[in-house]
C-alpha positions in Angstrom: -45.1 -51.2 77.7 -48.2 -49.1 77.4 -47.9 -46.4 74.8 -50.3 -43.9 73.1 -51.4 -44.3 69.5 -51.5 -41.1 67.8 -51.6 -40.2 64.0 -47.8 -39.8 63.7 -47.2 -43.3 65.0 -50.1 -44.8 63.0 -48.5 -43.3 59.8 -45.2 -44.9 60.7 -46.8 -48.3 61.3 -48.7 -48.0 57.9 -45.2 -47.3 56.1 -43.5 -50.5 57.7 -46.5 -52.8 57.5 -46.2 -53.4 53.7 -42.4 -53.7 53.9 -41.6 -57.3 53.3 -37.8 -57.0 53.6 -37.6 -57.1 57.4 -39.2 -58.0 60.6 -40.3 -54.9 62.5 -41.2 -54.1 65.9 -42.2 -51.0 67.9 -39.9 -49.7 70.4 -42.6 -48.5 72.9 -40.0 -46.5 74.8 -38.5 -44.5 72.0 -41.6 -44.7 69.8 -39.6 -45.8 66.8 -39.9 -48.9 64.5 -36.9 -51.0 64.1 -36.0 -54.2 62.1 -35.0 -56.7 64.8 -32.9 -58.7 62.4 -30.6 -55.8 61.9 -31.0 -53.7 65.1 -30.9 -56.4 67.7 -27.9 -58.6 67.5 -27.8 -62.3 68.3 -26.7 -61.7 71.9 -29.2 -58.9 72.5 -32.2 -59.8 74.7 -35.5 -59.3 73.1 -37.4 -57.5 75.7 -41.2 -58.2 75.3 -41.9 -55.5 77.9 -40.4 -52.9 75.5 -40.9 -54.2 72.0 -44.0 -55.3 70.2 -44.5 -56.9 66.8 -46.4 -54.6 64.2 -49.8 -55.9 63.0 -49.2 -58.7 60.5 -49.8 -57.7 56.9 -48.8 -60.0 54.0 -49.2 -59.8 50.2 -52.3 -62.0 50.5 -53.9 -59.3 52.8 -53.2 -56.7 50.2 -54.7 -58.9 47.4 -57.8 -59.4 49.5 -58.1 -55.7 50.0 -57.8 -55.0 46.3 -60.6 -57.6 45.7 -62.9 -55.9 48.2 -62.3 -52.5 46.6 -63.1 -53.7 43.2 -66.2 -55.5 44.3 -67.4 -52.2 45.7 -66.9 -50.1 42.4 -70.0 -49.1 40.7 -68.4 -47.9 37.5 -68.5 -51.0 35.2 -65.6 -50.0 33.0 -63.1 -49.5 35.7 -64.3 -52.5 37.7 -63.8 -54.7 34.7 -60.3 -53.5 33.9 -59.2 -53.9 37.6 -60.8 -57.3 37.7 -58.9 -58.4 34.6 -55.8 -57.1 36.4 -56.4 -59.2 39.5 -57.0 -62.3 37.3 -53.5 -62.2 35.8 -51.2 -65.0 36.7 -48.2 -62.8 37.1 -47.5 -59.1 38.0 -51.0 -58.7 39.7 -50.0 -55.7 41.9 -48.1 -53.9 39.0 -51.1 -54.4 36.7 -53.4 -53.1 39.4 -51.3 -50.0 39.7 -51.1 -49.5 35.9 -54.9 -49.6 35.6 -55.3 -47.1 38.5 -52.9 -44.7 36.8 -55.3 -44.5 33.8 -58.2 -43.5 36.2 -56.9 -40.8 38.6 -60.3 -40.3 40.3 -60.4 -44.1 41.1 -56.9 -44.1 42.0 -57.6 -41.5 44.7 -60.5 -43.6 45.9 -58.3 -46.6 46.1 -55.6 -44.8 48.3 -58.2 -43.6 50.6 -59.9 -46.8 50.9 -56.7 -48.7 51.6 -55.4 -46.2 54.0 -58.7 -46.3 56.0 -58.8 -50.1 56.0 -55.1 -50.4 57.2 -55.7 -47.7 59.9 -58.5 -49.9 61.2 -56.2 -52.9 61.2 -53.8 -50.9 63.4 -56.5 -49.8 65.7 -57.8 -53.4 66.2 -54.2 -54.4 66.9 -53.9 -51.5 69.4 -57.2 -52.5 71.1 -55.9 -56.1 71.5 -53.0 -54.6 73.5 -55.2 -52.3 75.4 -57.3 -55.4 76.5 -54.2 -56.9 77.8 -53.5 -53.7 79.7 -56.9 -53.8 81.1 -58.1 -50.6 79.3 -61.1 -49.8 77.3 -60.8 -50.1 73.5 -60.8 -46.9 71.3 -63.2 -46.5 68.4 -62.7 -47.3 64.7 -62.5 -44.2 62.5 -65.7 -43.8 60.4 -65.3 -44.0 56.7 -66.2 -41.0 54.6 -65.4 -40.9 50.9 -68.4 -39.0 49.9 -66.6 -35.9 48.7 -63.3 -37.6 47.9 -63.6 -37.8 44.1 -65.8 -34.9 43.6 -62.9 -32.6 44.6 -61.2 -33.4 41.3 -64.0 -32.0 39.3 -64.5 -28.4 38.3 -68.1 -27.3 37.7 -68.6 -24.4 35.5 -71.8 -22.5 35.2 -73.0 -20.9 31.7 -76.0 -19.0 30.8 -78.5 -20.1 28.1 -79.6 -17.1 26.0 -82.3 -18.5 23.7 -84.2 -20.1 25.3 -83.2 -18.6 28.6 -81.8 -21.1 31.2 -78.7 -22.5 32.9 -76.0 -25.0 32.0 -73.5 -26.5 34.5 -70.6 -28.4 32.8 -68.2 -30.6 34.8 -64.6 -31.1 33.8 -61.6 -33.0 35.4 -58.6 -31.1 36.6 -57.2 -32.0 33.3 -59.9 -30.1 31.6 -61.6 -33.1 30.1 -65.4 -33.2 29.7 -67.0 -35.3 32.3 -70.8 -34.3 32.1 -73.3 -31.6 32.2 -77.0 -30.5 33.2 -78.8 -27.8 31.4 -82.4 -26.5 31.8 -84.4 -24.0 29.8 -87.1 -21.8 31.3 -90.7 -22.2 30.1 -93.7 -20.7 31.9 -91.9 -20.0 35.1 -90.4 -23.7 35.3 -86.8 -24.8 34.6 -87.1 -27.9 32.4 -84.1 -30.2 32.4 -83.4 -31.1 28.9 -79.7 -32.4 29.1 -78.5 -34.4 31.9 -75.4 -36.7 31.2 -72.2 -38.0 32.9 -69.5 -39.7 30.7 -69.5 -43.4 31.3 -66.1 -43.4 32.8 -67.2 -41.0 35.6 -70.5 -42.5 36.5 -71.2 -43.8 40.0 -68.9 -41.3 41.5 -71.6 -38.9 42.7 -71.0 -36.4 39.8 -74.6 -36.6 38.6 -75.9 -35.7 42.1 -73.5 -32.8 42.4 -74.6 -31.4 38.9 -78.2 -31.7 40.0 -77.5 -30.0 43.4 -75.8 -27.1 41.5 -78.8 -26.6 39.4 -81.2 -26.8 42.3 -79.2 -24.1 44.2 -79.4 -21.9 41.1 -83.2 -22.4 40.7 -83.6 -21.8 44.5 -81.7 -18.5 44.1 -83.9 -17.5 41.2 -87.1 -18.8 43.0 -87.8 -21.1 40.1 -89.4 -24.7 40.0 -87.4 -27.4 38.4 -88.9 -30.2 36.1 -87.1 -33.3 35.0 -88.2 -36.4 33.0 -86.8 -39.7 34.3 -86.7 -42.6 31.8 -87.9 -46.0 33.2 -84.5 -47.5 32.8 -82.8 -44.8 35.1 -85.5 -45.1 37.7 -82.8 -45.8 40.4 -82.0 -42.0 40.2 -85.3 -41.1 41.7 -83.9 -41.5 45.0 -81.5 -38.6 44.4 -84.4 -36.5 43.2 -86.5 -37.3 46.2 -83.6 -36.2 48.5 -83.7 -32.8 46.6 -87.3 -32.5 47.3 -88.6 -33.3 43.9 -92.0 -34.7 43.8 -93.4 -36.9 40.9 -96.5 -35.1 39.3 -97.2 -37.6 36.4 -96.4 -40.8 34.9 -96.0 -41.7 31.3 -97.2 -45.1 30.0 -96.0 -46.3 26.5 -97.4 -49.3 24.7 -95.4 -50.5 21.6 -97.6 -51.6 18.8 -97.6 -55.2 17.3 -96.6 -53.7 14.0 -93.0 -53.4 15.1 -92.7 -57.2 15.5 -91.5 -59.1 12.6 -94.1 -61.2 11.0 -93.0 -64.8 10.1 
């Protein structure tokens, strides 16, 4: 019954795992997947040394996977819309797909996430069989979605004339504005004056990509870069440190009591 699990077979198993209209097994000799209710007649003998059931995958498993995906989303708008879809009494799967269709970048993340998780389920199933065969398990594929969404953005560089500097504008493949970073040159230093990402596209790594583009341009011109980080966005300092930025000053602000309403 031993068989080799390759990418072609994994993709076949993935296709049938979500099919709820049959009871599918793998023919390990022919390396094909069959529905035992239609392929094997009542008088046929079910040979356990030849056939093995596919990994079990039910609608509840798909729902839990959607919940896990949504819980990991950092974009608050998309996360809330998908949460609302999951909380519906009827048509949850359809509602979930409808929301994703409105957010192509997140939809691409979902398909990659789902594909990776289900592949790992198959590998776990295969390793259980290998244990029965007395063989060592194979490894789980590492997840890597770091550049998945960023492939859907186009970064265009523009030149600032007065004052001199650079602008990098990010747009989606549909030519929709997604964000930008601009910096002007003053006394040999590029000062970042605009750095924004549209709310819908935040927490996807786009800000880091824009920053890295500017840093690459500054390195090519042998220029230093300065950027002010508001206190409420202090979480972004980690990305700055990774790009070798160093803090050189702190700004303290005290709000006067005259701003308070007197009763």
